[in-house]
N, C-alpha and C positions, 0 to 999 in steps of 0.2 A: 309453829309460831304464826300468829295472826298478824296480818299487815293491812294497812289502809292508806290510801293517798287521798288527802283532802285538798281539792283544788278550790280556791276561793274566787277566781275570776274578777278580782278587784272588789268583791263584796265581802262582808264578814259573815256570810250566812253558812257556808260549809265548814271552813277552817276556823271556826270560832274558838276562842280560848276554852270554852266549856267543852266543845267536841274534842279538842286536843287533850284536855285534862281527863276526860272520860276514857279515851284510848289509853293514856299512860297509866291510869289507875287500874285498868283491866288487862294489862299485859299485851296491849295491841301496839305493834310498832307503827308509828305514824310519820308520814312526810306531809307537812302542811304548807299550803300556800304557793306551791310551784306547779307550773303547767307540765303535765306528763308528756306532752308532745315533744318536748326538748330531748327526750330519750330515743325517739324513733328515727331511724335512718331514712325512712321514706317521707318524713314530715317536710313541709316547705322550709326553705332556708332560714326564714325568720325564727322559727321555733328552734332549729338546731343552733343558730347563733345565740339565742337566749341561753341555752345550756353552756355553750362555749364561754360566753361572757361571765356567767356565774362561776365557772371554774376559774377564770382569770382573777376575779375579785375575791375568791375564797368563800363564795356563798352557795356553791353547788350542794344539793342535799347529800349528806355523808352516807346515807343509807342506799344511795344509788351509784356511788362512785365505784 
């Protein structure tokens, strides 16, 4: 299985709808628009809080849970 993480950093350059659609049409599992640092135990607190907050509001990427 191919997987890709498209982080957009507040721009629509990487996780564009076209890029997500391309991944979906080609059997690539995609997580779009979230910072991958929120998954790292060694990351600064702000990044970990970001992940925690997304879990609280039900917006945590399902493919990472």
